Structures are given as structure tokens and as C-alpha cells.
N, C-alpha and C positions, 0 to 999 in steps of 0.2 A: 508612603504615606497618602499620595493621590490615589491611587486605585482601591487603596483599603476604604477612601473617606466616601468615592464613587458607589463601590460594592453595597456598603451600609445605609446610604442614602438612596438605593434602588428600590425597588417597589417588587423585583421579582429577578432573580437571579438564577441563569442555566450556566448549565457546562453541556461540553459536546461529549463526554465521557466519563463513567462513576471515576476513571484515574484522575480525572482533571481535577472534578468535585475535590476529591482526596488530596490532591496536591496544592487544592486553593488553601483548604483548611489548613494544610501543615506547614502552610507560610506565609499567611493573611491572617492577622488576629479580626477577625469578622466573627458574629452569631447569629448573622442570617442565614436560614436555610437554601441550600442549593440545591435545582432540581437539574436533572438530566433528561437534555434532549439531544438525542446522536446526529452526529454529523448525517449529512445524508450526499444521496447522488441523483443525476437528473438520469432515469433510466432509459428517456428517450432518446438522449444524446449518447450516452454509455451502456452501448449494447454490442453485442457482434456483428460488422460490418462485411460482405460479400467483398472482401479484397483479394482472392486468391493469386489474382497476376502479382500482388505486391510481397506476397510469402513467396511465390517461385523465385523473387529478384533477389529475395533477402538468402533463401534456404532454398538454390536452383537442386539441391540433389535430397532433400526433403529431410535436411537438418532439422533439432527442435529447437526452436527458437525463444530466449529468455529477455523479460525485460526488467530493468530498473528504471525509475522515473523519480525523479527530486531536483532541489535543488543546487545540489552537490555543494551543502556543507559538511564539516567535519562530524556532525552528530548524526550523519545518514549513511557513516560508516561503508561507504560506497568501496572501500578496497578490501572489505570483506564479500562484495558481491564479483569483485574481482577473482581473488583466493576460491569462493566458493565455484563460480563458472572454469577456473583452471583443473580444478578436481571432475569436473563435469563433462568436461571434453575428454578426459581421459578414458572416459569412460562407452560416452555416446557422441556422436558428431552434434555440433550443435552450433549455433549464434548467438553471440549478446548482443542487444539492443540499448543504448544508452540516453537516455532523453532528460533533455533537462540542461544547464548551465550553471556556471557559480564558480565561486572562489577556489575549491577543490578539482577544478575541469583539469590544469595545469600538472595537479600531482598526479591523478585517476591516471591521466595519460603515461605518466613515466612508472607508475605499477604496471600499468599494462607491458611495457616493456618489459620490465623485469621478473616477470610472470610469463612472457614469452604466446603472450594471447592475441598478440596485435592483428592476428591474420583473421580473428573469430570476431573481434568487437568492434563495433559502429557506432561510434558519438555522432549522435541524431542532432543535439542539439534542443535550442526549444521550439516547441511543435504545437499549432494552435490545436490540427484535429489527433489530438492521440489517439482519443478511440478508435482510430481507423490503424494504429502503430500496436495498440492495445490486441485487437482483433486477431492479430498474428499470432499470437504469443503461447505459449505453451506451460510456462511459469514464469510468475512475477516473483521476484527478491527482495526483501526489503528487512535491511537487517539493522536497522537503526538502533542508536543507543536511547533515544526519547521520541515517543510520539506521543500529542496529546490523544490521537483519533487512529490514526492511519488512513488519510483519505487516499492516497493513491492507489492501496492497495484495496477499495473499496470498490476505485474506479475499474483497477483491473479484473475484480471478479465478475461488475457488472458486463464485464466483456466477454466471459468465461473462462478467465484465467485464472488458476489453482496460485496458491500464495505460498512461498518459502519465507519466513520471516521469523525476527527476533520476538520475545514475550514483553517488550518492553513498553512501558506507558499504557494507553485504551488499545492498542496493535490484539489481545485476544480475547477483544469486545467486538475484532470485526471478526478477525482470521480465526475460526473456530477446529482447535486443534486437531486431527486426524478425519475431519469433515469436509474441512474447504481447501487446507495445505495443513501445514506444520510447524508447529513455534519450537523454537530453538534460545538457550542464552544466549547473553549479549556476546559477541564476538566468537561465539562457538561456531565456526566455518566448519569445522569438519562434521557438525551433527547436520549443520543445514546442508551442505553437501553430500552428503549419505539420505537424507529424508530426499533429495531431488533427486538424483539418480535413481533409488530406489521408485520414487513416482515415477520416472520418466520410461522406467524400464517395466513398467505393468501397463499396458494399453487399457486394461478395463477399468483398471483401478483410477488412472488418469480420467479417464470418459467419466466416471461415478463424480470425479470430483469438481469438473467443468460443469455437471448438472447441477452440484452442491453448493456452488459458490454465485450461481445464478437466482435459486432459491433464497439463499443469504443477501445479495444484495439487493433483492428486493423488498427485503424487511426493511431499507434506509431508504426506502424510492421518498424523493422530494415530494411526492404531495402526498405521504404519510406524514412527514416532518413536518410541513408545515399546518398539518391539522393543528397538530400537537403547539406549536407557537400561535396558530390563531386563538386555542382555548385558552392560551395564556395572556393575550391580548384583552379578551372579553371577561376572563377573571378579572385582570387588574381595571379594565374600566366600570363594571358592574359597582367595583368598591368608591369611588371617587365621584 
């Protein structure tokens, strides 16, 4: 009731994705229009960094580098990341970097042991300079069962990393199937793995996707999104 009251009394309502807009109407009894202003990425910070020495440290034999970043909650389905990666390494030499920490950390470490992938998985914990880690990635995996937008995927894309993801929530508004990566149904680790393997095995297609993700990321540049918020503020101010 408090949230509903707050939204009804607001001059303007915005949502960071079309999906969040739909979900808001579904779960809250409000009559006000909601305007979508997508989440943003600071492309001045998130861009591909020249960190070749770091990449050689992680993958000394030229292994492909798979990355996942989250707050390690169940909704992120990190066990699916491990399941997908376990199939990748059967076909392609690869390393997996897990960025972040949270309540599922110990469980995921156990899952790594069950899949016998510990030798190829590195838990990096919380990191400040996440853009430097993303810069060495070949693929970013985001198999979440719920995402209002998918900011982690957007940050990876700004660093020229294609995305293998679920089609949950607002993710399809960021990750365009067959252009910036691939979408699968939530929990379909076999499809995610096959998409990842086929992309990693095709250097030309992977290079094309890396160009595509940068184009897509720049559509969500902080400077562009700020202009949309400023326009709303001016509109509200003009009414008062």
C-alpha cells in the first residue's frame, strides 16, 4: 500500500524496462502512466581496456574466458553458469571467472566440485575495477530467472563481450538474439551451452558479435539516458 500510494502521488513514473513497466501494472493497482527510460552504462568507464598481461595470466595457453558477475543470489541461477561451462570445456579449452559474492557462494563452490570444474573456475569475489576483468572476456553468461533489465549484461557488452543469457524479464531488451548474443529459456542449460560453443568455435561470428555489442551498448550511454531524465524534469517543472 505504501508503494502504491507513493506511485499514485508522483508527478511522473518511470521504469528501467518495458518488462518492469508491465510487471508494475500487474502487481500494483495504479492508474498512472509509466514512461520507460532504460538503465544506462557509463561507456567512459566500461570499455575494453588494454589488459593483455592480465589475460595471459588467466589464460596462459590461449583459453577462452567466460565471465559471470552477480550478487550470488538464487535468482541469478549461478549453478546454471557452472552447468553451461562444464559443457563448454568438453569442447573448447576455457576458463570461468566468477565476479561477486553473496549467499549462494558456498553452494556454488560445492557445485563446482560436483561438476569437477574447480581447476578451470576462479572465484574473484567483489571487485571495484570490474571493467578490467570484463575486458578479457570472450563470453558473458547471465542465466537469471528474473531480471528487471540486465545491467550486468550491458556492462559486459560495453566492454565488447557477447552475452549468453536467459530470456527473463528485461534481458531481451538489452541482449538481442542472434546479434549481440543468444537467448534461451530459463533453465535450458543445454541450449545455452550449445549457443556458447557454436559462437566460440566460429571466430568470424564471434568477432562480428563483439562489434555488435559495442553498437548496442552505446544506445544506453549514460549521456543519452540523462537527457531523457532531464527532459522529464523540465516537463514536470513547467507544470508547477
